[in-house]
C-alpha positions in Angstrom: 0.0 0.0 0.0 1.4 3.4 -1.0 1.6 6.0 1.8 -1.5 8.2 2.5 0.3 11.4 1.5 1.4 10.0 -1.9 -2.1 8.8 -2.6 -3.3 12.4 -2.0 -1.7 13.4 -5.3 -2.7 16.0 -7.7 -3.7 15.2 -11.3 -4.0 17.9 -13.9 -5.5 16.8 -17.1 -5.2 19.4 -19.9 -6.2 18.6 -23.4 -5.1 21.4 -25.6 -6.6 21.5 -29.1 -4.3 22.7 -31.9 -6.5 23.8 -34.7 -8.4 21.0 -36.4 -5.9 18.3 -35.4 -8.7 16.2 -33.8 -11.7 15.2 -35.7 -15.1 15.8 -34.1 -15.7 12.1 -33.3 -12.1 11.7 -31.9 -11.5 11.8 -28.2 -8.6 11.5 -25.8 -8.5 9.8 -22.4 -6.0 9.2 -19.7 -5.8 7.2 -16.4 -3.2 6.5 -13.8 -2.2 4.1 -11.1 0.2 4.5 -8.3 1.7 1.3 -6.9 4.7 -0.5 -5.4 6.5 -3.1 -7.5 8.0 -6.3 -6.2 11.1 -4.4 -4.9 8.9 -1.9 -3.0 9.7 0.9 -5.4 6.9 3.4 -6.1 5.8 3.4 -9.7 3.4 5.7 -11.6 1.6 3.9 -14.5 -0.1 6.2 -17.0 -2.4 4.9 -19.8 -3.6 7.2 -22.5 -5.8 6.8 -25.6 -4.5 9.4 -28.0 -6.8 10.5 -30.9 -3.8 11.4 -33.2 -0.2 10.7 -33.8 2.3 13.2 -32.4 0.5 14.0 -29.2 2.6 14.4 -26.1 2.4 13.3 -22.5 3.8 15.7 -20.0 4.7 14.4 -16.5 6.0 16.5 -13.6 6.9 15.1 -10.2 7.2 17.3 -7.2 9.0 16.5 -3.9 7.0 17.3 -0.7 6.7 21.0 0.0 8.6 22.1 -3.2 7.1 24.1 -6.0 9.7 23.2 -8.7 9.6 19.6 -10.0 11.2 17.2 -12.4 9.5 17.1 -15.8 9.4 14.7 -18.8 7.7 15.1 -22.2 7.0 11.8 -24.0 5.8 11.4 -27.6 2.7 9.3 -28.1 1.3 7.3 -31.0 -2.3 7.2 -32.0 -4.2 4.7 -29.9 -3.5 3.2 -26.5 -0.2 4.0 -24.9 1.2 2.9 -21.5 4.1 4.6 -19.7 5.5 3.4 -16.4 7.6 5.8 -14.4 9.8 4.9 -11.4 9.4 7.5 -8.7 12.7 8.4 -7.0 12.7 8.3 -3.2 13.1 12.1 -3.1 9.6 12.4 -4.5 7.9 10.0 -2.0 5.0 11.8 -0.3 5.1 14.4 -3.1 2.6 15.2 -5.9 2.5 15.0 -9.6 0.8 16.5 -12.6 0.1 14.8 -15.9 -1.0 16.6 -19.1 -2.0 15.3 -22.5 -1.0 17.8 -25.3 -1.7 18.0 -29.0 1.5 20.0 -29.6 4.6 21.2 -27.7 4.1 24.7 -26.3 6.7 27.4 -26.4 7.9 29.0 -23.1 5.8 32.1 -24.0 2.7 30.0 -24.5 3.3 28.4 -21.1 3.7 31.8 -19.4 7.3 31.0 -18.5 9.2 34.1 -17.5 12.6 32.5 -16.6 
C-alpha cells in the first residue's frame, strides 16, 4: 500500500486542441495508477488513448513542499499507450501533474518568464 500522503496526489488533465488536429468524433483519455512493485519501489503507470499521432504526455513530479519539480515530455502514437515511471525516493509523499498535449508549447505559451 502506498503512503497516504502520496495517494493524495494532484492530477491535472489538460487537453489542448491545436486547430483542427482532432476530428469531431475523436477523443482523448488518460488514467493513472500509483503502486509499489516487487522491490517496494513506487511506480506511476499512465495509460492514454490518443486520438492522433504526435500527441505528447507531460509528467511533472514534485518533492514534498517544493514548487519546482522534475518534468518529462514523452511522444505518443495514436491509440492506447502505457508509460511506467519509477518514482525516485526524493519524490515520496510528493505530488505529480500529468497533461496530454496536442503540440509542444513554447515558453511564451506556457507563461514561462525565466
